[in-house]
FIPAPA-79998 format. One line per field, with one value per residue: residue number from 1; y, z, x of N, C-alpha, C in turn. Coordinates in steps of 0.05 Angstrom, whole numbers. Atoms other than C-alpha are relative to their C-alpha. Example, Ala and Ser with C-alpha at 12.3 -4.5 7.8 and 13.67 -1.06 7.14 Angstrom:
# FIPAPA-79998
seq <- (1;2)
n.c2 <- (-24;-24)
n.c3 <- (0;-1)
n.c1 <- (18;-16)
ca.c2 <- (-90;-21)
ca.c3 <- (156;143)
ca.c1 <- (246;273)
c.c2 <- (24;22)
c.c3 <- (0;14)
c.c1 <- (18;-15)
# end
This chain:
# FIPAPA-79998
seq <- (1;2;3;4;5;6;7;8;9;10;11;12;13;14;15;16;17;18;19;20;21;22;23;24;25;26;27;28;29;30;31;32;33;34;35;36;37;38;39;40;41;42;43;44;45;46;47;48;49;50;51;52;53;54;55;56;57;58;59;60;61;62;63;64;65;66;67;68;69;70;71;72;73)
n.c2 <- (20;10;-2;20;-11;-22;13;11;-22;-13;18;9;29;10;18;26;17;9;20;25;12;6;14;-19;-9;-29;-13;-3;-20;-26;-7;-6;-25;-23;-1;-1;18;27;8;15;23;3;18;-16;-19;15;9;-24;-8;19;-5;-25;1;-20;11;-2;-20;-27;-3;-3;-28;-19;4;-7;-24;-18;11;-10;9;-21;-15;9;-21)
n.c3 <- (-21;-4;-28;-16;-5;-20;-25;-10;-8;-24;-23;-1;4;14;21;-1;-20;11;21;-14;-14;18;24;23;5;-5;25;2;-20;11;21;-13;-15;17;26;-4;19;-10;-14;-24;-2;-26;-15;-8;-21;-25;-11;-10;-25;-21;-6;-15;-22;6;8;29;8;-3;22;25;0;5;28;19;-9;22;17;-3;19;20;-4;18;18)
n.c1 <- (2;27;10;-14;-27;3;7;-26;-18;12;-2;-28;1;-23;9;-15;13;26;-7;-9;23;22;-8;3;-27;-6;5;29;8;-8;20;25;-3;-9;13;29;13;-2;24;-3;18;12;-17;-24;9;5;-26;-14;13;-9;-28;-4;19;20;25;2;19;-13;-19;16;11;-21;-10;21;14;6;21;27;20;5;25;21;10)
ca.c2 <- (343;300;302;238;271;332;286;249;316;346;284;274;203;165;133;81;56;54;16;-35;-46;-49;-80;-20;0;67;84;72;113;170;167;167;227;269;252;275;229;167;130;105;36;21;-36;12;64;11;-17;53;70;7;23;93;74;118;104;86;131;191;178;170;236;271;241;254;321;356;310;337;312;347;400;378;416)
ca.c3 <- (421;434;495;518;511;549;603;609;614;665;710;698;673;650;583;592;655;620;562;610;648;588;533;488;454;470;396;398;462;428;368;413;451;392;329;329;270;310;335;407;415;474;496;498;538;588;596;604;657;696;690;717;769;739;730;656;652;678;626;571;591;589;522;489;520;453;421;412;379;313;316;288;230)
ca.c1 <- (4221;4160;4115;4149;4217;4193;4165;4232;4269;4220;4224;4300;4287;4349;4334;4389;4355;4288;4320;4352;4287;4240;4281;4265;4329;4362;4356;4281;4273;4312;4266;4205;4233;4257;4218;4146;4131;4150;4089;4090;4060;4014;4059;4119;4080;4059;4129;4158;4106;4125;4199;4191;4139;4086;4012;4002;3941;3981;4035;3983;3950;4017;4039;3972;3955;3954;3903;3833;3770;3755;3701;3634;3605)
c.c2 <- (-8;5;-20;10;22;-11;-12;22;13;-17;-10;-30;-8;-20;-27;-19;-11;-22;-27;-14;-10;-18;16;12;30;16;5;21;28;9;8;27;24;3;0;-18;-29;-7;-18;-22;-2;-17;15;19;-15;-9;24;9;-18;6;25;3;22;-14;2;21;29;5;4;28;20;-2;10;26;19;-10;10;-13;22;13;-11;23;4)
c.c3 <- (3;28;18;7;20;28;13;11;26;25;4;-2;-18;-20;0;21;-10;-21;13;12;-19;-23;-25;-4;5;-25;-3;19;-10;-22;12;14;-18;-26;3;-19;9;17;25;2;29;18;10;22;26;13;12;26;23;8;16;24;-1;-8;-31;-10;2;-23;-26;-2;-7;-29;-20;6;-22;-19;8;-21;-21;6;-20;-16;3)
c.c1 <- (-29;-9;13;28;-1;-5;26;18;-11;4;29;2;24;-10;15;-12;-26;5;7;-24;-22;8;-3;28;3;-6;-30;-10;8;-19;-27;1;4;-15;-30;-15;1;-24;7;-21;-10;18;25;-8;-4;26;16;-12;8;29;5;-19;-20;-26;-2;-20;11;19;-14;-11;22;9;-21;-15;-8;-22;-27;-18;-5;-27;-21;-11;-30)
# end
């Protein structure tokens, strides 16, 4: 499961509602929630944040919490 999927589960967010509000298909939301190789587009993140009444920066921080800059040599 992806960080977005974990966020949806933690907040009990209904993907069908998000799909209806954003126009992002349920299939795409499932891919974004379950497949770590699926790339989330900024436009999708922004629409999702609007649909769930969440600050886009907060959602971005949650989704990208595992990203780190590489160590310098």
